[in-house]
N, C-alpha and C positions, 0 to 999 in steps of 0.2 A: 502493500500500500503505500510506503515511501516512495516509489517509484511514480506514482502515480500523483500525491499531494507534491513534489518535485515539479512535474511536467503542466499541475493546475497551476501555482505557485509562477512558471515562467510563463506562461500563456496568456496568464488571467492578468497579468500585474499586481500580485495581490500577497501578501507575506505567507509565511510559510501557517502562520495561526490562522488566516484565515481557509488557506485552502486546507487546511487540516479539517477544520470546521466543516468545507462544504462538500471535500469528500465524503465522511463520514456521516453528515444528512444524508445524500445520498444514494450512498452504500445500504444505509439504514431504511432508506423506502426502497430499496432495491430490493430486499431483503424482506420486507413486510409483504410485498407484492407476489413472490416466488411462491411455488405449492411447497409443501411439506419442508422437507429437508435443505434444502438445493440453496436456500438463503446462506444456511451457515456455510454451506461446499462453496458459495460463489463467494463468502468474505473468504473463508481459507484461501482460496484461491489469492485474490487480492493481495493476502495478507503473503503471498513467496513462496506458498505448499504446493507447486505447480504439478504435485503429483495427484492432488485431487479432481483436475480437469479429464480426465477419464472416468471419475468417478459422477461428476457433474453430467456431462453427456448420456453415460448410462441411464443417469434417474430422469433425465430428462425424456429420452427414447420409453422407457419404462414407464414413464406418467402417459405421454402420448399415445402409448400403444394401450394405456389403459382407456383412453379416452376416443378413442378409436373403435374399439370391438375388441 
């Protein structure tokens, strides 16, 4: 998540503290909108745990196949 905070700081021209607050707000919003345990996996991915990408994709596939029958 630090990389994302640095990117927001640079591109938006705001302080690191402001960027951190913005990123945390957006991540919280996304987590609240995601089904089941996906939100926690997204946060884990943003925290730098790249090994969870496959888990996120698998969970999305499982949820989507459940919706489609």
